[in-house]
N, CA, C and O atoms as CSV, one atom per row, in Angstrom:
chain,resi,resn,atom,element,x,y,z
A,1,UNK,N,N,10.796,11.102,12.898
A,1,UNK,CA,C,9.945,10.051,13.415
A,1,UNK,C,C,8.822,9.721,12.431
A,1,UNK,O,O,8.525,8.550,12.192
A,2,UNK,N,N,8.205,10.749,11.865
A,2,UNK,CA,C,7.100,10.532,10.933
A,2,UNK,C,C,7.589,9.838,9.669
A,2,UNK,O,O,6.887,8.989,9.119
A,3,UNK,N,N,8.784,10.190,9.204
A,3,UNK,CA,C,9.352,9.551,8.010
A,3,UNK,C,C,9.656,8.079,8.277
A,3,UNK,O,O,9.496,7.240,7.390
A,4,UNK,N,N,10.092,7.764,9.488
A,4,UNK,CA,C,10.366,6.370,9.835
A,4,UNK,C,C,9.088,5.541,9.793
A,4,UNK,O,O,9.075,4.427,9.270
A,5,UNK,N,N,8.012,6.098,10.352
A,5,UNK,CA,C,6.724,5.405,10.362
A,5,UNK,C,C,6.242,5.184,8.925
A,5,UNK,O,O,5.780,4.097,8.579
A,6,UNK,N,N,6.353,6.209,8.104
A,6,UNK,CA,C,5.907,6.109,6.713
A,6,UNK,C,C,6.725,5.075,5.963
A,6,UNK,O,O,6.172,4.303,5.180
A,7,UNK,N,N,8.015,5.044,6.183
A,7,UNK,CA,C,8.878,4.053,5.553
A,7,UNK,C,C,8.535,2.636,5.991
A,7,UNK,O,O,8.563,1.709,5.182
A,8,UNK,N,N,8.210,2.467,7.272
A,8,UNK,CA,C,7.823,1.151,7.783
A,8,UNK,C,C,6.504,0.695,7.161
A,8,UNK,O,O,6.349,-0.475,6.812
A,9,UNK,N,N,5.564,1.614,7.025
A,9,UNK,CA,C,4.283,1.291,6.387
A,9,UNK,C,C,4.494,0.893,4.933
A,9,UNK,O,O,3.889,-0.065,4.452
A,10,UNK,N,N,5.346,1.624,4.240
A,10,UNK,CA,C,5.648,1.313,2.848
A,10,UNK,C,C,6.273,-0.078,2.738
A,10,UNK,O,O,5.984,-0.818,1.798
A,11,UNK,N,N,7.113,-0.423,3.678
A,11,UNK,CA,C,7.732,-1.747,3.686
A,11,UNK,C,C,6.704,-2.861,3.856
A,11,UNK,O,O,6.773,-3.887,3.179
A,12,UNK,N,N,5.759,-2.655,4.756
A,12,UNK,CA,C,4.693,-3.641,4.953
A,12,UNK,C,C,3.864,-3.817,3.685
A,12,UNK,O,O,3.524,-4.935,3.296
A,13,UNK,N,N,3.550,-2.708,3.059
A,13,UNK,CA,C,2.744,-2.745,1.836
A,13,UNK,C,C,3.505,-3.459,0.729
A,13,UNK,O,O,2.942,-4.304,0.034
A,14,UNK,N,N,4.776,-3.128,0.561
A,14,UNK,CA,C,5.585,-3.762,-0.479
A,14,UNK,C,C,5.659,-5.271,-0.266
A,14,UNK,O,O,5.517,-6.042,-1.214
A,15,UNK,N,N,5.882,-5.693,0.983
A,15,UNK,CA,C,5.955,-7.124,1.286
A,15,UNK,C,C,4.645,-7.828,0.973
A,15,UNK,O,O,4.652,-8.920,0.406
A,16,UNK,N,N,3.520,-7.220,1.334
A,16,UNK,CA,C,2.208,-7.820,1.079
A,16,UNK,C,C,1.952,-7.953,-0.425
A,16,UNK,O,O,1.430,-8.970,-0.882
A,17,UNK,N,N,2.316,-6.940,-1.177
A,17,UNK,CA,C,2.122,-6.992,-2.626
A,17,UNK,C,C,3.080,-7.972,-3.288
A,17,UNK,O,O,2.723,-8.622,-4.270
A,18,UNK,N,N,4.278,-8.081,-2.765
A,18,UNK,CA,C,5.256,-9.018,-3.296
A,18,UNK,C,C,4.776,-10.459,-3.109
A,18,UNK,O,O,5.008,-11.309,-3.968
A,19,UNK,N,N,4.117,-10.728,-1.999
A,19,UNK,CA,C,3.600,-12.066,-1.718
A,19,UNK,C,C,2.247,-12.317,-2.368
A,19,UNK,O,O,1.994,-13.404,-2.889
A,20,UNK,N,N,1.368,-11.299,-2.337
A,20,UNK,CA,C,-0.014,-11.504,-2.764
A,20,UNK,C,C,-0.343,-11.057,-4.172
A,20,UNK,O,O,-1.444,-11.318,-4.658
A,21,UNK,N,N,0.580,-10.394,-4.836
A,21,UNK,CA,C,0.288,-9.888,-6.174
A,21,UNK,C,C,-0.605,-8.671,-6.124
A,21,UNK,O,O,-0.395,-7.781,-5.300
A,22,UNK,N,N,-1.591,-8.618,-6.986
A,22,UNK,CA,C,-2.512,-7.484,-7.076
A,22,UNK,C,C,-3.541,-7.569,-5.949
A,22,UNK,O,O,-4.201,-8.595,-5.788
A,23,UNK,N,N,-3.679,-6.490,-5.167
A,23,UNK,CA,C,-4.613,-6.461,-4.042
A,23,UNK,C,C,-5.448,-5.194,-4.073
A,23,UNK,O,O,-4.999,-4.149,-4.544
A,24,UNK,N,N,-6.670,-5.301,-3.564
A,24,UNK,CA,C,-7.503,-4.115,-3.393
A,24,UNK,C,C,-7.058,-3.399,-2.120
A,24,UNK,O,O,-6.322,-3.956,-1.306
A,25,UNK,N,N,-7.508,-2.176,-1.963
A,25,UNK,CA,C,-7.190,-1.431,-0.756
A,25,UNK,C,C,-7.640,-2.162,0.495
A,25,UNK,O,O,-6.914,-2.215,1.487
A,26,UNK,N,N,-8.836,-2.724,0.446
A,26,UNK,CA,C,-9.389,-3.460,1.585
A,26,UNK,C,C,-8.524,-4.687,1.907
A,26,UNK,O,O,-8.194,-4.933,3.067
A,27,UNK,N,N,-8.164,-5.444,0.880
A,27,UNK,CA,C,-7.334,-6.628,1.088
A,27,UNK,C,C,-5.936,-6.256,1.549
A,27,UNK,O,O,-5.322,-6.975,2.337
A,28,UNK,N,N,-5.441,-5.143,1.064
A,28,UNK,CA,C,-4.122,-4.670,1.464
A,28,UNK,C,C,-4.104,-4.294,2.948
A,28,UNK,O,O,-3.135,-4.577,3.653
A,29,UNK,N,N,-5.169,-3.662,3.412
A,29,UNK,CA,C,-5.264,-3.323,4.832
A,29,UNK,C,C,-5.272,-4.583,5.686
A,29,UNK,O,O,-4.634,-4.620,6.738
A,30,UNK,N,N,-5.987,-5.615,5.246
A,30,UNK,CA,C,-6.010,-6.881,5.981
A,30,UNK,C,C,-4.638,-7.535,5.995
A,30,UNK,O,O,-4.165,-7.979,7.041
A,31,UNK,N,N,-4.006,-7.593,4.842
A,31,UNK,CA,C,-2.710,-8.271,4.714
A,31,UNK,C,C,-1.624,-7.591,5.539
A,31,UNK,O,O,-0.740,-8.258,6.077
A,32,UNK,N,N,-1.687,-6.270,5.638
A,32,UNK,CA,C,-0.651,-5.522,6.360
A,32,UNK,C,C,-1.037,-5.235,7.806
A,32,UNK,O,O,-0.201,-4.809,8.603
A,33,UNK,N,N,-2.297,-5.468,8.141
A,33,UNK,CA,C,-2.834,-5.150,9.474
A,33,UNK,C,C,-2.738,-3.660,9.781
A,33,UNK,O,O,-2.573,-3.250,10.930
A,34,UNK,N,N,-2.845,-2.865,8.719
A,34,UNK,CA,C,-2.899,-1.411,8.877
A,34,UNK,C,C,-4.360,-1.046,9.097
A,34,UNK,O,O,-5.212,-1.389,8.278
A,35,UNK,N,N,-4.655,-0.366,10.175
A,35,UNK,CA,C,-6.049,-0.076,10.526
A,35,UNK,C,C,-6.580,1.213,9.902
A,35,UNK,O,O,-7.700,1.243,9.394
A,36,UNK,N,N,-5.792,2.257,9.941
A,36,UNK,CA,C,-6.269,3.570,9.502
A,36,UNK,C,C,-6.015,3.787,8.014
A,36,UNK,O,O,-4.939,3.475,7.503
A,37,UNK,N,N,-7.014,4.323,7.330
A,37,UNK,CA,C,-6.866,4.638,5.905
A,37,UNK,C,C,-5.691,5.577,5.677
A,37,UNK,O,O,-4.931,5.402,4.724
A,38,UNK,N,N,-5.537,6.573,6.548
A,38,UNK,CA,C,-4.460,7.549,6.353
A,38,UNK,C,C,-3.092,6.873,6.380
A,38,UNK,O,O,-2.193,7.271,5.639
A,39,UNK,N,N,-2.925,5.865,7.218
A,39,UNK,CA,C,-1.655,5.148,7.265
A,39,UNK,C,C,-1.422,4.353,5.985
A,39,UNK,O,O,-0.306,4.308,5.468
A,40,UNK,N,N,-2.481,3.729,5.479
A,40,UNK,CA,C,-2.365,3.001,4.218
A,40,UNK,C,C,-1.953,3.951,3.105
A,40,UNK,O,O,-1.060,3.643,2.316
A,41,UNK,N,N,-2.607,5.109,3.042
A,41,UNK,CA,C,-2.313,6.063,1.977
A,41,UNK,C,C,-0.935,6.697,2.125
A,41,UNK,O,O,-0.317,7.063,1.125
A,42,UNK,N,N,-0.442,6.833,3.355
A,42,UNK,CA,C,0.931,7.319,3.552
A,42,UNK,C,C,1.932,6.352,2.926
A,42,UNK,O,O,2.824,6.760,2.182
A,43,UNK,N,N,1.774,5.084,3.233
A,43,UNK,CA,C,2.671,4.074,2.687
A,43,UNK,C,C,2.563,3.962,1.175
A,43,UNK,O,O,3.573,3.832,0.483
A,44,UNK,N,N,1.337,4.011,0.662
A,44,UNK,CA,C,1.133,3.954,-0.786
A,44,UNK,C,C,1.770,5.157,-1.470
A,44,UNK,O,O,2.390,5.022,-2.525
A,45,UNK,N,N,1.618,6.321,-0.872
A,45,UNK,CA,C,2.201,7.538,-1.437
A,45,UNK,C,C,3.715,7.445,-1.542
A,45,UNK,O,O,4.305,7.874,-2.534
A,46,UNK,N,N,4.329,6.891,-0.529
A,46,UNK,CA,C,5.784,6.706,-0.520
A,46,UNK,C,C,6.196,5.835,-1.703
A,46,UNK,O,O,7.108,6.182,-2.455
A,47,UNK,N,N,5.513,4.698,-1.860
A,47,UNK,CA,C,5.859,3.769,-2.937
A,47,UNK,C,C,5.504,4.328,-4.319
A,47,UNK,O,O,6.210,4.067,-5.293
A,48,UNK,N,N,4.438,5.079,-4.403
A,48,UNK,CA,C,4.072,5.721,-5.671
A,48,UNK,C,C,5.130,6.739,-6.076
A,48,UNK,O,O,5.514,6.817,-7.244
A,49,UNK,N,N,5.590,7.507,-5.123
A,49,UNK,CA,C,6.613,8.527,-5.395
A,49,UNK,C,C,7.900,7.881,-5.904
A,49,UNK,O,O,8.610,8.453,-6.731
A,50,UNK,N,N,8.191,6.686,-5.401
A,50,UNK,CA,C,9.386,5.967,-5.845
A,50,UNK,C,C,9.156,5.223,-7.154
A,50,UNK,O,O,10.084,4.618,-7.692
A,51,UNK,N,N,7.931,5.260,-7.672
A,51,UNK,CA,C,7.621,4.617,-8.943
A,51,UNK,C,C,7.540,3.104,-8.870
A,51,UNK,O,O,7.824,2.423,-9.855
A,52,UNK,N,N,7.157,2.566,-7.719
A,52,UNK,CA,C,7.152,1.119,-7.535
A,52,UNK,C,C,5.775,0.478,-7.664
A,52,UNK,O,O,5.659,-0.745,-7.598
A,53,UNK,N,N,4.721,1.290,-7.848
A,53,UNK,CA,C,3.360,0.744,-7.855
A,53,UNK,C,C,2.601,1.075,-9.123
A,53,UNK,O,O,2.878,2.060,-9.807
A,54,UNK,N,N,1.640,0.226,-9.411
A,54,UNK,CA,C,0.603,0.508,-10.393
A,54,UNK,C,C,-0.712,0.516,-9.623
A,54,UNK,O,O,-0.994,-0.405,-8.857
A,55,UNK,N,N,-1.510,1.548,-9.825
A,55,UNK,CA,C,-2.765,1.690,-9.092
A,55,UNK,C,C,-3.888,1.964,-10.079
A,55,UNK,O,O,-3.743,2.755,-11.011
A,56,UNK,N,N,-5.016,1.289,-9.851
A,56,UNK,CA,C,-6.203,1.502,-10.676
A,56,UNK,C,C,-7.408,1.621,-9.755
A,56,UNK,O,O,-7.434,1.029,-8.676
A,57,UNK,N,N,-8.406,2.387,-10.185
A,57,UNK,CA,C,-9.642,2.513,-9.421
A,57,UNK,C,C,-10.611,1.436,-9.896
A,57,UNK,O,O,-10.877,1.306,-11.091
A,58,UNK,N,N,-11.137,0.662,-8.937
A,58,UNK,CA,C,-12.045,-0.436,-9.241
A,58,UNK,C,C,-13.219,-0.393,-8.266
A,58,UNK,O,O,-13.045,-0.622,-7.069
A,59,UNK,N,N,-14.406,-0.103,-8.775
A,59,UNK,CA,C,-15.634,-0.123,-7.987
A,59,UNK,C,C,-15.473,0.482,-6.585
A,59,UNK,O,O,-15.568,-0.237,-5.591
A,60,UNK,N,N,-15.238,1.755,-6.501
A,60,UNK,CA,C,-15.130,2.497,-5.246
A,60,UNK,C,C,-13.969,2.042,-4.357
A,60,UNK,O,O,-13.968,2.308,-3.155
A,61,UNK,N,N,-13.007,1.376,-4.928
A,61,UNK,CA,C,-11.808,0.950,-4.200
A,61,UNK,C,C,-10.628,1.118,-5.141
A,61,UNK,O,O,-10.793,1.510,-6.296
A,62,UNK,N,N,-9.463,0.824,-4.651
A,62,UNK,CA,C,-8.276,0.845,-5.503
A,62,UNK,C,C,-7.735,-0.572,-5.621
A,62,UNK,O,O,-7.974,-1.416,-4.756
A,63,UNK,N,N,-7.013,-0.819,-6.688
A,63,UNK,CA,C,-6.340,-2.088,-6.892
A,63,UNK,C,C,-4.874,-1.759,-7.124
A,63,UNK,O,O,-4.530,-0.979,-8.012
A,64,UNK,N,N,-4.025,-2.358,-6.319
A,64,UNK,CA,C,-2.606,-1.995,-6.303
A,64,UNK,C,C,-1.751,-3.216,-6.612
A,64,UNK,O,O,-2.035,-4.320,-6.148
A,65,UNK,N,N,-0.701,-3.006,-7.403
A,65,UNK,CA,C,0.276,-4.060,-7.676
A,65,UNK,C,C,1.641,-3.425,-7.838
A,65,UNK,O,O,1.761,-2.221,-8.067
A,66,UNK,N,N,2.670,-4.253,-7.714
A,66,UNK,CA,C,4.036,-3.794,-7.934
A,66,UNK,C,C,4.296,-3.708,-9.423
A,66,UNK,O,O,3.728,-4.470,-10.205
A,67,UNK,N,N,5.157,-2.778,-9.818
A,67,UNK,CA,C,5.566,-2.666,-11.225
A,67,UNK,C,C,6.532,-3.754,-11.574
A,67,UNK,O,O,6.992,-3.829,-12.713
């Protein structure tokens, strides 16, 4: 069950980045309607592990884009 939720979150994140390009963590949460930071980071971790993201730290936030 937990893996299904994480996979669904990763899918939302991938779709938002595919449409919006490079997004900050804050903008990514808005675009995906993910409320909890932990859920955002679960989805990001999944995509990072698969090698699908580029992430940079920008002024106390992250900036994420697809590779």
